C-alpha positions in Angstrom: 0.0 0.0 0.0 1.3 3.4 -0.9 0.2 6.7 0.6 0.2 9.6 -1.8 1.2 13.2 -0.8 -1.3 15.5 0.6 -3.4 17.6 -1.8 -6.1 20.2 -1.3 -9.8 19.7 -0.7 -12.4 21.9 0.9 -14.7 19.7 3.0 -15.4 22.2 5.7 -17.4 21.8 8.9 -20.6 23.1 7.2 -21.1 19.6 5.7 -23.1 17.8 8.4 -24.9 14.8 7.1 -24.2 12.1 4.5 -27.2 11.8 2.2 -26.3 9.5 -0.7 -23.5 7.6 -2.3 -22.4 9.0 -5.7 -20.1 7.5 -8.2 -17.8 8.3 -11.1 -16.1 6.2 -13.8 -12.5 7.3 -14.5 -10.4 6.4 -17.6 -6.8 5.3 -17.6 -5.7 9.0 -17.5 -7.9 9.6 -14.4 -10.3 11.7 -16.5 -14.1 11.5 -15.9 -15.9 9.2 -18.2 -19.3 9.3 -16.5 -20.9 10.6 -13.3 -23.3 8.2 -11.7 -25.8 9.4 -9.1 -26.4 6.9 -6.3 -28.7 5.9 -3.6 -28.2 6.2 0.2 -26.6 2.8 0.5 -25.0 2.1 -2.9 -24.3 3.2 -6.5 -25.6 1.2 -9.5 -22.8 1.6 -12.0 -24.0 1.0 -15.5 -22.9 -2.5 -16.5 -23.7 -2.1 -20.2 -21.6 1.1 -20.5 -18.7 -0.4 -18.6 -18.8 -3.6 -20.6 -19.0 -1.7 -23.9 -16.0 0.5 -23.0 -13.9 -2.4 -21.9 -14.7 -4.3 -25.1 -13.9 -1.3 -27.3 -10.6 -0.6 -25.5 -9.5 -3.1 -22.9 -7.8 -1.4 -19.9 -9.5 2.0 -20.7 -11.3 2.1 -17.4 -9.0 2.9 -14.5 -11.5 2.6 -11.7 -15.0 3.2 -10.4 -15.0 5.6 -7.5 -17.8 6.2 -5.1 -18.5 8.0 -1.8 -19.1 6.3 1.5 -20.6 7.6 4.8 -18.3 9.3 7.2 -15.7 7.0 8.7 -16.5 4.0 6.4 -13.0 3.4 5.0 -13.3 -0.3 4.0 -15.3 -1.7 1.1 -18.7 -3.2 1.8 -19.8 -6.7 1.0 -21.7 -5.2 -2.0 -18.5 -3.6 -3.2 -16.5 -6.8 -2.7 -19.1 -8.8 -4.7 -19.0 -6.2 -7.5 -15.2 -6.3 -7.6 -15.2 -10.1 -8.0 -17.7 -9.9 -10.8 -15.7 -7.2 -12.7 -12.3 -8.9 -12.0 -13.6 -11.9 -14.0 -15.1 -9.7 -16.7 -12.0 -7.6 -17.2 -9.4 -10.2 -16.9 -6.4 -10.1 -17.6 -6.7 -6.4 -16.7 -7.1 -5.6 -13.0 -10.3 -4.0 -11.7 -10.2 -1.0 -9.4 -12.8 0.4 -7.1 -12.2 3.3 -4.8 -14.1 4.7 -1.8 -14.1 8.4 -0.8 -15.0 9.3 2.8 -13.9 11.7 5.5 -12.0 10.8 8.6 -13.1 13.9 10.4 -14.6 17.3 9.4 -11.7 18.3 7.1 -9.7 15.4 5.6 -10.9 13.2 2.8 -9.5 9.8 2.1 -9.7 7.9 -1.2 -9.0 4.2 -0.7 -8.2 2.4 -3.9 -8.8 -1.3 -4.0 -7.7 -3.6 -6.8 -9.1 -7.0 -7.7 -7.2 -9.6 -9.9 -8.4 -12.9 -11.2 -5.9 -15.7 -10.8 -4.3 -16.6 -14.1 -5.4 -19.8 -15.8 -1.9 -21.2 -15.6 -1.6 -20.6 -11.8 -5.0 -22.0 -11.3 -4.2 -25.2 -13.2 -0.9 -25.6 -11.4 -2.6 -25.1 -8.0 -5.4 -27.5 -8.9 -2.9 -30.2 -9.8 -0.9 -29.7 -6.6 -4.0 -29.8 -4.4 -5.4 -32.8 -6.3 -8.9 -31.5 -6.2 -11.3 -29.3 -8.1 -11.2 -25.7 -7.2 -12.3 -22.3 -8.5 -9.9 -19.6 -9.7 -9.0 -17.2 -6.9 -9.8 -13.5 -6.9 -7.5 -11.4 -4.9 -8.8 -8.1 -3.5 -6.3 -5.7 -1.8 -5.9 -2.1 -0.8 -3.6 -0.7 -3.5 -3.2 2.8 -2.1 -4.7 5.6 -0.1 -4.8 9.2 -1.1 -5.4 11.8 1.6 -6.8 15.1 0.5 -6.2 18.1 3.0 -7.3 21.7 2.9 -4.7 24.3 2.0 -2.5 22.2 -0.4 -3.3 22.7 -4.2 -3.7 19.9 -6.7 -6.7 17.7 -6.2 -8.8 16.6 -9.2 -12.1 18.6 -9.5 -14.2 15.4 -9.5 -13.1 14.7 -5.9 -14.7 17.8 -4.5 -17.8 17.5 -6.8 -18.6 13.9 -5.9 -18.1 14.6 -2.2 -20.2 17.8 -2.3 -23.1 15.9 -3.9 -23.1 13.3 -1.2 -23.5 15.6 1.8 -26.1 18.0 3.0 -24.8 21.3 4.3 -26.3 23.2 7.3 -27.4 26.0 5.1 -29.1 23.6 2.5 -32.0 22.9 4.8 
């Protein structure tokens, strides 16, 4: 796991309540492909769009990013199931999913997870060694964390936007 240097973000104490998860699909240059509005507990990323993009240009999608409620740094069981499904569909390319949440009133943390399907060769070798039938393994691990802090320039615009759309401010009521 690598920690990336601090960059700026303006979360601010005026954001008081998490209202919904929101998602975004990023290309291999970390540019926004598509913004995906979510629900209070999950984001339904468009499977048809993701599949079409991957078939047109394998490896084009860098990751699916989405917000999580305050303090929820790990991936959920829903996230884990989605990662397994996409790791199979995008093999031999890795599949990345990131979560964005705040650790307090000011700092935002993006945790980027990567899922990889075991290669056919490794699976066959393992199957032979174990002398039993088995499924191919899917490894999911935290690849890196990026911490965004106020006062330091350089964060991508989508980070602030996706986060702002997930929280209700005191003055929004």
